[in-house]
ROVEXVO-643786 format. One record per atom (N, C-alpha, C): z, y, x. Coordinates in steps of 0.02 Angstrom, whole numbers, padded with zeros to 5 digits, always signed. Atoms other than C-alpha are relative to their C-alpha. Layout:
ZYX...
***
This chain:
+00005+00060-00041-00313-02004+02028-00009+00017+00073+00010-00006-00072-00306-02024+02217-00044-00058+00024+00043+00053-00027-00416-02131+02329+00035-00069-00005-00037+00064+00001-00280-02265+02338+00001-00031-00071-00003+00025+00069-00284-02279+02147-00064-00035-00021+00065+00029+00018-00465-02337+02149-00007-00074+00018+00001+00071-00018-00423-02508+02219-00001-00043-00064+00006+00043+00058-00477-02640+02094-00042+00029-00056+00043-00032+00049-00582-02516+01995-00073-00004+00022+00071-00007-00016-00772-02506+01984-00019+00072-00015+00010-00072+00005-00822-02327+02016-00074+00018-00010+00067-00028+00010-00975-02237+01949+00000+00069+00032+00002-00064-00036-01015-02096+02070-00062+00039-00022+00056-00044+00018-01122-01952+02004-00026+00033+00063+00026-00024-00064-01237-01906+02148-00062+00044-00008+00060-00041-00003-01370-01779+02193-00042-00016+00062+00034+00015-00063-01417-01850+02363+00017+00048+00055-00020-00050-00050-01336-01705+02454+00057-00023+00043-00051+00015-00049-01204-01698+02588+00065-00025-00032-00062+00020+00034-01054-01709+02470-00007-00071-00028+00011+00066+00031-01128-01859+02377+00002-00055+00052+00003+00051-00054-01163-01953+02538+00068-00012+00030-00065+00006-00032-00993-01917+02611+00048-00041-00043-00048+00034+00044-00891-01975+02461-00020-00072-00011+00023+00068+00012-00999-02127+02427+00014-00044+00061-00011+00039-00061-00990-02184+02608+00075-00013+00011-00072+00008-00007-00802-02156+02609+00025-00056-00046-00016+00055+00046-00787-02269+02456-00017-00067+00032+00023+00063-00030-00887-02404+02546+00045-00020+00059-00043+00014-00058-00779-02390+02704+00067-00028-00022-00065+00022+00025-00623-02417+02599-00005-00063-00043+00009+00060+00039-00697-02567+02511+00002+00010-00075+00000-00015+00072-00705-02481+02343-00067-00019-00031+00061+00020+00035-00831-02554+02221-00031+00061-00033+00030-00062+00025-00951-02410+02187-00075-00009-00014+00071-00003+00016-01120-02386+02104-00015+00073-00016+00016-00071+00007-01210-02218+02103-00050+00012-00057+00045-00019+00054-01298-02130+01960-00022+00072+00010+00025-00069+00002-01409-01977+01954-00039+00009-00064+00032-00013+00065-01476-01896+01796-00068+00033+00010+00066-00032+00001-01660-01857+01771-00002+00047-00059-00001-00052+00052-01652-01693+01674-00063+00043+00002+00063-00038-00009-01831-01641+01714+00012+00062+00043-00017-00055-00044-01764-01534+01855-00063+00031+00031+00059-00031-00029-01898-01407+01906+00003+00007+00076-00007-00006-00073-01828-01402+02084+00000-00068+00034+00006+00068-00027-01848-01591+02107-00071-00025-00009+00069+00025+00006-02025-01648+02147-00001-00072-00024-00003+00070+00019-01975-01831+02129+00073-00021-00001-00071+00016+00008-01805-01882+02061+00018-00064+00038-00015+00062-00036-01821-02052+02147+00016+00014+00074-00019-00018-00068-01798-01959+02312+00075-00005+00010-00073+00005-00004-01613-01960+02271+00020-00071+00021-00014+00070-00018-01615-02150+02283-00010-00011+00074+00015+00006-00071-01695-02140+02456+00054+00034+00043-00051-00036-00038-01568-02011+02514+00066-00037+00002-00065+00034+00005-01422-02118+02457-00001-00070+00031+00005+00068-00027-01486-02285+02527+00043-00013+00061-00039+00014-00061-01403-02266+02699+00075-00005-00012-00072+00002+00014-01233-02250+02616+00023-00069-00022-00017+00069+00015-01239-02431+02560+00011-00019-00072-00011+00015+00071-01212-02416+02372-00066+00005-00038+00061-00002+00041-01345-02449+02241+00000+00063-00043+00007-00061+00040-01411-02293+02152-00050-00010-00056+00044+00006+00058-01486-02286+01978-00016+00070-00028+00021-00062+00034-01584-02147+01894+00006-00011-00075-00007+00003+00073-01534-02117+01712-00048+00051-00030+00051-00044+00028-01683-02046+01618+00027+00036-00062-00028-00041+00054-01615-01905+01510-00044+00059-00017+00045-00056+00011-01768-01795+01498-00007+00018-00074+00008-00014+00071-01791-01813+01311+00065+00025-00032-00062-00029+00027-01606-01791+01266+00012+00071+00025-00008-00068-00026-01607-01637+01379-00045+00048-00039+00045-00043+00039-01757-01567+01285+00028+00013-00069-00031-00009+00067-01671-01597+01118+00059+00048+00004-00056-00045-00009-01517-01509+01185-00023+00073+00010+00029-00067-00008-01624-01360+01240-00017+00030-00067+00020-00024+00067-01693-01346+01064+00062+00018-00042-00061-00017+00036-01516-01349+00993+00029+00066+00024-00027-00062-00027-01457-01212+01110-00041+00060-00023+00044-00054+00024-01608-01107+01061+00013+00014-00074-00013-00009+00072-01577-01137+00874+00065+00038-00011-00064-00032+00008-01397-01081+00896+00006+00064+00041+00002-00061-00041-01446-00938+01015+00062+00005+00044-00064+00006-00036-01302-00996+01126-00005+00026+00072+00001-00032-00066-01301-00872+01271+00070+00021+00019-00067-00016-00025-01150-00838+01380+00001+00069+00033-00009-00066-00031-01086-00687+01480-00063+00024+00035+00060-00027-00031-01227-00574+01534-00063-00019-00036+00057+00018+00041-01340-00647+01401-00044-00054+00030+00041+00053-00028-01396-00798+01501+00008-00064-00039-00001+00062+00038-01440-00964+01424+00046-00051+00035-00050+00047-00025-01308-01101+01444-00031-00062+00031+00040+00056-00028-01422-01208+01553+00043-00053+00033-00043+00049-00035-01290-01289+01664+00051-00030-00047-00051+00024+00046-01159-01302+01528-00025-00055-00046+00026+00051+00046-01269-01398+01406-00023-00061+00038+00022+00057-00040-01338-01507+01546+00057-00048+00014-00057+00044-00014-01164-01573+01583+00017-00044-00060-00012+00041+00060-01144-01630+01403-00050-00057-00003+00053+00051+00001-01310-01723+01412+00012-00052+00055-00009+00044-00058-01272-01794+01585+00057-00050-00010-00058+00045+00007-01099-01864+01548-00012-00050-00056+00013+00047+00055-01153-01939+01382-00047-00056+00024+00047+00050-00025-01298-02027+01469+00029-00045+00052-00028+00040-00055-01201-02084+01621+00056-00045-00026-00052+00043+00029-01055-02150+01517-00032-00063-00029+00035+00058+00027-01179-02263+01427-00022-00047+00056+00022+00041-00057-01249-02322+01595+00060-00033+00034-00061+00029-00030-01073-02349+01662+00021-00063-00037-00021+00058+00040-01034-02467+01520-00044-00060+00014+00047+00054-00014-01189-02569+01557+00016-00034+00067-00015+00026-00067-01131-02590+01738+00074-00018+00009-00070+00020-00004-00948-02623+01698+00044+00048+00039-00040-00049-00037-00883-02463+01779+00060+00022-00040-00062-00020+00033-00707-02405+01741+00022+00071+00018-00019-00067-00023-00698-02239+01834-00064+00041+00012+00054-00047-00015-00817-02090+01836+00024+00047+00055-00016-00046-00054-00815-01993+02000-00054+00053+00004+00048-00054-00004-00897-01824+02016+00014+00044+00060-00008-00040-00060-00925-01704+02159+00012+00073-00012-00012-00070+00015-00880-01542+02071+00060+00026+00038-00055-00030-00038-00767-01423+02167+00059+00015-00045-00061-00016+00037-00590-01381+02117+00006+00073-00018-00002-00072+00016-00636-01198+02092-00049+00019-00055+00054-00017+00047-00780-01209+01969+00010-00026-00070+00000+00021+00070-00824-01251+01790-00013-00075-00009+00025+00067+00012-00906-01420+01813+00054-00054+00002-00055+00048-00002-00745-01511+01858+00030-00010-00069-00029+00004+00067-00678-01469+01685-00049-00032-00049+00050+00028+00045-00841-01514+01598-00006-00076+00009+00005+00072-00012-00859-01684+01682+00061-00037-00026-00062+00034+00020-00678-01727+01650+00007-00001-00076-00011-00003+00072-00670-01668+01470-00051-00042-00039+00050+00040+00036-00834-01747+01416+00013-00075+00008-00018+00070-00009-00780-01913+01492+00059-00018-00046-00059+00012+00041-00613-01898+01401-00017-00007-00074+00014+00002+00072-00688-01863+01230-00050-00054-00019+00051+00051+00016-00835-01983+01241+00022-00070+00017-00023+00066-00022-00744-02126+01328+00072+00005+00024-00070-00010-00020-00555-02102+01326+00030-00059+00038-00025+00058-00037-00533-02277+01400-00019+00003+00074+00021-00005-00070-00621-02226+01561+00043+00050+00038-00038-00045-00044-00536-02140+01708-00048+00047+00036+00041-00048-00036-00598-01991+01807+00031+00013+00068-00023-00017-00067-00586-01961+01994-00040+00059+00026+00032-00060-00027-00621-01789+02069+00015+00004+00074-00012+00001-00073-00640-01808+02259+00023+00066+00028-00015-00065-00031-00632-01622+02294+00061+00034-00031-00067-00021+00019-00464-01607+02207+00053-00046+00031-00044+00048-00034-00391-01749+02313+00022+00031+00067-00025-00034-00060-00279-01668+02446-00014-00040+00063+00012+00042-00058-00301-01816+02563-00072+00006+00024+00071-00004-00018-00491-01808+02558-00017+00070+00026+00012-00069-00022-00490-01618+02575+00027+00011+00071-00027-00006-00067-00382-01634+02730-00047-00032+00051+00046+00034-00045-00505-01756+02807-00067+00036+00005+00065-00035+00000-00658-01655+02756+00010+00072-00026-00011-00069+00022-00608-01471+02749-00063+00042-00006+00063-00037+00003-00789-01415+02769-00060-00043+00013+00063+00037-00008-00970-01465+02788-00009-00027+00071+00007+00023-00069-00959-01480+02977+00033-00068+00009-00035+00064-00006-00831-01621+02963-00038-00056-00037+00039+00050+00038-00939-01710+02832-00061-00022+00040+00059+00015-00040-01093-01699+02943+00019-00046+00058-00022+00040-00058-00997-01768+03093+00018-00071-00021-00019+00066+00026-00926-01911+02990-00061-00044-00013+00060+00039+00016-01096-01966+02927-00042-00016+00061+00041+00012-00060-01185-01946+03094+00031-00053+00044-00033+00053-00038-01054-02056+03177-00016-00069-00028+00018+00063+00032-01108-02189+03053-00075-00011+00000+00073+00006-00004-01292-02162+03091-00037+00023-00062+00030-00024+00062-01325-02073+02927-00023+00072+00010+00027-00067-00009-01439-01921+02933+00035+00050-00045-00036-00050+00040-01346-01766+02876-00009+00069+00031+00009-00069-00022-01368-01579+02885+00052+00044-00035-00051-00043+00030-01241-01441+02854-00025+00043-00057+00027-00042+00054-01357-01348+02737-00071+00021+00015+00069-00020-00007-01530-01281+02707-00006+00072+00023+00013-00068-00023-01609-01114+02747+00019+00052-00053-00015-00048+00053-01570-01035+02578+00071+00027+00006-00066-00032-00005-01424-00914+02571+00036-00002-00067-00034+00011+00063-01367-00978+02401-00013-00072-00021+00010+00068+00024-01353-01143+02307-00033+00002-00069+00038+00003+00063-01458-01199+02159+00016-00064-00038-00009+00058+00044-01426-01315+02012-00051+00007-00056+00054-00008+00048-01570-01353+01896-00006-00057-00050+00019+00049+00051-01627-01443+01740-00055+00031-00042+00056-00023+00041-01759-01423+01605+00013+00069-00030-00017-00064+00031-01667-01274+01528-00005+00058+00049+00004-00054-00048-01668-01175+01689+00037-00015+00065-00032+00006-00065-01596-01146+01861+00056+00051+00006-00054-00047-00015-01429-01069+01911+00004+00005+00076-00007-00013-00072-01414-00989+02083+00066+00036+00011-00065-00031-00012-01243-00947+02153+00024-00017+00070-00035+00013-00063-01125-00951+02304-00033+00035+00060+00020-00029-00063-01144-00893+02483-00016+00075-00008+00016-00071+00002-01236-00725+02490+00007+00031-00069-00004-00026+00068-01237-00709+02301+00072+00012-00023-00069-00013+00018-01047-00706+02299+00018+00074+00007-00012-00072-00008-01055-00524+02353-00038+00039-00054+00032-00042+00051-01090-00399+02214-00042+00055+00031+00043-00047-00035-01176-00293+02346-00068-00032+00017+00063+00035-00014-01313-00425+02361-00046+00004-00061+00046-00003+00058-01466-00393+02249-00021-00069-00023+00019+00065+00028-01518-00533+02132-00069-00022+00026+00068+00016-00022-01694-00524+02204-00003-00037+00067+00003+00043-00060-01642-00621+02360-00020-00071-00022+00018+00067+00026-01672-00773+02248-00076-00007-00001+00071+00016+00003-01842-00852+02271-00012-00041-00062+00010+00036+00064-01900-00902+02095-00032-00069+00010+00027+00068-00002-01934-01086+02068-00044-00014-00061+00034+00014+00063-01994-01083+01887-00054+00052-00016+00050-00051+00014-02107-00932+01899-00001+00053+00054+00002-00056-00047-02116-00760+01980+00044+00056-00026-00033-00061+00021-02018-00599+01978-00051+00043-00036+00047-00039+00041-02095-00474+01855-00055+00035+00039+00051-00036-00037-02185-00376+01990-00057-00045+00024+00052+00047-00022-02280-00534+02039-00039-00030-00058+00035+00026+00059-02338-00570+01860-00068+00033-00008+00068-00029+00011-02518-00538+01801+00003+00071-00026+00004-00070+00021-02573-00360+01766-00024+00008-00072+00021-00003+00070-02633-00404+01591+00046-00044-00042-00045+00039+00043-02526-00465+01444-00030-00067-00019+00020+00066+00026-02533-00646+01387+00032-00009-00068-00026+00010+00068-02515-00682+01201+00014-00075-00010-00018+00070+00014-02423-00841+01150+00023-00004-00072-00017+00011+00070-02401-00912+00975+00045-00061-00006-00047+00055+00009-02253-01021+00924+00014-00009-00075-00015+00017+00070-02229-01108+00756+00069-00032-00003-00068+00027+00010-02050-01141+00698+00007-00031-00069-00020+00031+00063-01987-01258+00564+00073-00018+00005-00072+00010+00001-01802-01257+00522+00032+00018+00068-00030-00024-00062-01765-01162+00683-00022-00036+00062+00024+00038-00058-01858-01283+00797-00074+00013+00012+00071-00011-00017-02021-01250+00888-00038-00065-00007+00038+00061+00013-02149-01376+00827-00072+00005+00026+00068-00009-00025-02312-01302+00894-00003+00062+00044+00012-00056-00045-02367-01188+01036-00074+00010+00007+00071-00018-00003-02534-01099+01032-00043-00047-00043+00037+00040+00049-02586-01205+00882+00005-00074+00010-00005+00072-00013-02548-01374+00961+00069-00026-00016-00064+00032+00017-02412-01483+00884+00025-00035+00063-00025+00023-00065-02298-01532+01028+00073-00020-00005-00070+00022+00003-02135-01631+01050+00044+00042+00046-00046-00045-00036-01979-01547+01123-00009+00000+00076+00005+00001-00074-01998-01607+01305-00062+00036+00024+00063-00032-00020-02180-01555+01320+00002+00075-00018-00005-00071+00021-02142-01393+01224+00040+00040+00050-00040-00035-00048-02005-01345+01346-00037+00009+00066+00037-00004-00063-02113-01384+01496-00056+00051-00004+00054-00049+00009-02258-01282+01426+00028+00070-00005-00031-00066+00007-02144-01137+01377+00024+00025+00068-00022-00019-00067-02070-01138+01553-00059+00024+00042+00059-00017-00039-02244-01132+01628-00028+00068-00021+00030-00062+00026-02310-00992+01515+00045+00060+00016-00046-00055-00011-02155-00883+01526+00013+00012+00074-00013-00006-00071-02126-00919+01709-00052+00042+00037+00053-00037-00035-02295-00853+01765-00004+00073-00021-00002-00069+00023-02261-00693+01668+00066+00035+00017-00061-00033-00023-02095-00656+01752+00055+00005-00051-00049-00001+00055-01989-00697+01599+00062-00041+00018-00059+00042+00001-01809-00757+01593+00048+00005+00058-00049-00009-00053-01710-00688+01740+00062+00037-00026-00062-00033+00020-01527-00643+01711+00049-00001+00058-00054-00004-00049-01390-00584+01828+00065+00004-00040-00062+00001+00038-01215-00624+01766+00061-00001+00045-00066+00004-00032-01038-00589+01825+00046-00028-00055-00027+00034+00059-00963-00717+01709+00074-00019+00008-00070+00022+00001-00789-00774+01659+00003-00076+00000-00005+00073-00006-00757-00951+01720+00055-00028-00044-00049+00035+00041-00657-01080+01623+00070+00009+00029-00066+00000-00032-00516-01075+01751+00029+00071+00008-00027-00067+00000-00496-00886+01735-00027+00047+00053+00030-00043-00050-00588-00821+01888-00068+00024-00024+00067-00023+00014-00753-00728+01887-00049-00030+00051+00051+00028-00043-00915-00796+01959-00065+00039-00009+00064-00035+00004-01080-00712+01999-00056-00051+00006+00057+00046-00002-01241-00805+01962-00064+00035-00019+00067-00023+00018-01427-00774+01949-00035-00058-00033+00027+00055+00041-01516-00876+01816-00074+00009-00015+00069+00003+00023-01695-00926+01780-00003-00046-00061+00010+00041+00060-01731-00988+01603-00060+00027-00038+00059-00031+00031-01909-00936+01562-00017-00028-00069+00018+00030+00064-01945-01060+01422+00052+00013-00054-00054-00014+00048-01775-01037+01339-00005+00072-00025+00004-00071+00018-01796-00848+01343-00059+00013-00046+00060-00010+00042-01971-00856+01269+00011-00028-00071-00009+00031+00066-01932-00978+01128+00058+00033-00038-00057-00033+00032-01765-00893+01095-00019+00067-00030+00022-00065+00026-01847-00722+01075-00045-00009-00060+00044+00013+00057-01978-00794+00959+00041-00018-00062-00041+00021+00056-01846-00876+00850+00042+00058-00027-00037-00058+00023-01746-00715+00844-00039+00040-00051+00042-00037+00047-01892-00632+00756-00001-00033-00069-00002+00036+00064-01889-00768+00622+00068+00010-00034-00067-00009+00027-01701-00755+00600+00009+00071-00029-00007-00069+00024-01710-00565+00582-00034+00010-00067+00037-00007+00064-01835-00584+00441+00032-00040-00056-00023+00046+00053-01744-00723+00348+00074+00005-00015-00072-00006+00013-01559-00675+00359+00018+00069-00026-00025-00064+00023-01472-00540+00260+00056+00023+00048-00047-00029-00048-01343-00428+00344+00062-00042+00010-00061+00039-00007-01191-00536+00308-00015-00068+00032+00019+00064-00032-01281-00697+00355-00009+00010+00074+00012-00013-00071-01335-00620+00520+00066+00014+00036-00065-00012-00030-01157-00560+00552+00038-00064+00013-00033+00065-00009-01086-00734+00525-00035-00041+00053+00039+00037-00050-01227-00810+00627+00021+00021+00070-00017-00025-00067-01184-00699+00776+00069-00024+00021-00067+00025-00017-01000-00751+00768-00003-00074+00018+00005+00072-00012-01044-00935+00758-00038-00014+00064+00038+00008-00061-01172-00918+00896+00043+00010+00062-00045-00013-00057-01043-00844+01015+00050-00057+00007-00047+00055-00002-00920-00980+00967-00031-00061+00033+00034+00058-00028-01046-01117+01008-00014+00011+00074+00013-00015-00070-01094-01031+01171+00062-00011+00042-00063+00009-00036-00912-01026+01225+00020-00074+00004-00017+00071+00001-00887-01207+01174-00043-00039+00051+00044+00032-00049-01038-01262+01277+00024+00014+00071-00022-00021-00067-00977-01164+01427+00064-00036+00019-00065+00030-00014-00802-01238+01412+00000-00076+00000+00002+00072+00001-00862-01418+01401+00026-00030-00065-00026+00021+00065-00823-01434+01215-00056-00008-00052+00058+00003+00045-00994-01467+01140+00009-00052-00055-00008+00053+00050-00938-01624+01047+00063+00009-00042-00061-00012+00038-00777-01549+00977-00016+00013-00074+00011-00012+00071-00757-01539+00787-00018+00072-00017+00015-00069+00017-00758-01349+00787-00072+00019+00017+00070-00012-00018-00926-01348+00876-00046-00031-00052+00040+00035+00050-00995-01475+00753-00001+00040-00065-00004-00039+00062-00935-01368+00607-00041+00064+00005+00039-00062-00010-01011-01208+00679-00075-00015-00001+00070+00019-00001-01176-01297+00710-00025-00014-00071+00019+00017+00070-01178-01362+00530-00009+00064-00041+00006-00063+00036-01151-01185+00466-00065+00036+00017+00062-00032-00020-01295-01116+00568-00061-00038-00026+00055+00040+00027-01404-01259+00508-00019+00022-00071+00014-00026+00067-01389-01184+00333-00049+00058+00005+00045-00056-00009-01472-01025+00396-00067-00022+00029+00061+00023-00033-01597-01119+00505-00047-00036-00049+00041+00034+00050-01658-01213+00350-00058+00045-00022+00051-00047+00024-01757-01055+00306-00039+00031+00058+00032-00030-00058-01813-01015+00484-00067-00034+00014+00067+00027-00007-01995-01063+00460-00048+00059+00008+00047-00055-00010-02131-00950+00529-00040-00008+00064+00043+00000-00059-02267-00921+00657+00005+00068+00034-00012-00062-00037-02227-00793+00791-00049+00006+00057+00041-00016-00059-02343-00711+00916+00036+00052+00041-00030-00047-00046-02276-00623+01069-00049+00015+00056+00039-00019-00060-02361-00527+01209+00047+00000+00059-00042+00004-00060-02289-00569+01380-00031+00043+00054+00027-00045-00050-02306-00436+01512+00054+00019+00051-00043-00019-00056-02215-00424+01679+00074+00001-00018-00071+00008+00015-02047-00488+01622+00021+00022-00069-00015-00023+00067-02058-00415+01447-00030-00046-00053+00025+00038+00057-02076-00506+01281-00008+00050-00057+00016-00052+00048-02161-00390+01157-00024-00030-00065+00018+00027+00066-02171-00428+00971-00072+00017-00017+00070-00008+00020-02349-00455+00910-00007-00008-00076+00005+00010+00072-02335-00529+00735+00044-00058-00023-00035+00056+00033-02239-00642+00615-00038-00015-00065+00038+00021+00059-02337-00739+00485+00026-00067-00025-00018+00065+00029-02317-00891+00372+00075-00011-00001-00073+00003+00003-02133-00854+00343+00021+00010-00073-00011-00007+00072-02104-00891+00158+00070+00024-00020-00068-00021+00017-01916-00857+00164+00017+00070+00024-00012-00068-00025-01937-00683+00238+00027+00045-00055-00030-00047+00046-01830-00551+00154-00032+00069+00006+00031-00065-00013-01938-00410+00220-00055+00014-00052+00050-00021+00050-02039-00316+00088-00027+00068+00021+00030-00063-00024-02159-00183+00151+00007+00056-00051-00003-00051+00052-02158-00093-00015+00070+00032-00005-00069-00026+00003-01968-00078-00017+00016+00045+00060-00016-00035-00061-01965-00015+00162-00042+00062+00013+00048-00053-00013-02108+00107+00151+00029+00069-00013-00018-00070+00010-02079+00294+00171-00051+00036-00045+00052-00028+00043-02236+00323+00068+00010-00023-00072-00003+00022+00070-02260+00308-00120-00022-00073-00005+00016+00070+00006-02260+00124-00165+00031-00028-00064-00029+00033+00058-02214-00001-00301+00066-00034+00017-00063+00030-00021-02058-00049-00205+00060+00036-00030-00062-00030+00022-01882+00018-00222-00011+00073-00022+00006-00068+00026-01876+00175-00330+00052+00045+00034-00048-00043-00036-01797+00313-00221+00051+00032-00046-00047-00032+00047-01718+00392-00376+00059-00046-00015-00053+00048+00015-01617+00232-00402+00058+00006+00050-00053-00005-00051-01520+00270-00243+00050+00055-00014-00045-00056+00015-01442+00425-00320+00069-00025-00024-00063+00027+00025-01310+00325-00414+00041-00033+00054-00034+00034-00055-01268+00221-00261+00032+00051+00047-00026-00053-00043-01247+00379-00156+00061+00033-00031-00057-00031+00034-01130+00453-00287+00062-00044+00002-00056+00047-00004-01022+00297-00290+00030+00001+00069-00024-00003-00069-01011+00301-00099+00040+00063+00012-00032-00065-00013-00959+00484-00106+00072+00001-00026-00068+00002+00028-00804+00444-00211+00050-00021+00054-00045+00025-00053-00724+00343-00070+00002+00049+00058+00003-00046-00057-00783+00464+00065+00043+00062-00012-00038-00060+00014-00707+00616-00020+00075-00015-00008-00071+00019+00006-00546+00523-00061+00033-00005+00068-00026+00005-00068-00522+00483+00123+00010+00068+00031-00004-00068-00029-00556+00663+00172+00057+00039-00030-00051-00040+00034-00442+00741+00041+00070-00027+00013-00065+00030-00016-00303+00618+00086+00020+00012+00072-00016-00016-00070-00310+00680+00265-00007-00059+00048+00006+00060-00042-00361+00509+00334-00059+00003+00049+00057-00006-00046-00518+00570+00424+00019+00049+00056-00017-00041-00058-00482+00636+00598-00064+00011+00040+00064-00014-00033-00644+00715+00658+00013+00031+00068
***
């Protein structure tokens, strides 16, 4: 769609309160386009008060609504942890899953306000343009999508931030070309992604990022902190003995792990559109709960189950990244992992120390396949070592056949 195509439509503009949001919204108003703005409350740790977005957008003339998605975001975090859905570089899919939650929530709000077009401020070089568009298409195929920063006419008028600032200031709207940080940040309950500007160079250390959710490992306490997490069917239900719902659990996990320097990842990832992107990620709570659940999975899955789990986990991670969380293949993969998660019940203790998560104990795990007697190197009532003789002999038949047939190239 182009700007001229929006005549007669009611546009829902996804806004953050920043320069891009103000510029596009004001441009809509100048052209007489019917527009209403929406921002998602995802429990962003870098937003002291989400209602500040409404104040920032007021001078642009369009009404702005906050869509409360904190609880759906927490549920999504728990799903990502259950599926261990990490992307390139082993970072949690914080931004990817947030887009699924955001579009689903905003589409519902759009319908309430009679909107027919979703407009987003994602650039034409990144992942989010594809996520916003695809999620709108699959959740509401009757709605249209407008991407301002893929509109050649708008790009010609506003080739950079300087032109946007000048445009708004001429209208008496306060605008600044950018903050003091040498990178940009996008955040939600699952974590923060830092990218662009100085971070675009692979010669720039990740430590230029000033942590928002905690501290770098060297700034963490000099003594370990022990945390206990109870899982039922792959979901954290209690932390340190207190039963706690997903939103509060994520916030507490973020706090505990953050102060211990947990959850930093540097990734040079493969974008949807084929280019590579460098990012620095903070996901302290996801990293903590994910590591705890891994200990339960390791105890309750046999080798083949764990192998299939890892394949499905990667599939789901890729689907989240690509904006395909609601696709049938994702649903099928999630259902398969749910079979394994049915047995993921246990209480895990971890020691947190300067960015490290150290296993302490696993208890109350009735489906555990681990048997100390079988695994012991000492005399025990477990597996009889003599019984392995026959198995070793059977294995030797194949091994010698391969060797004698000349198929082993050492």
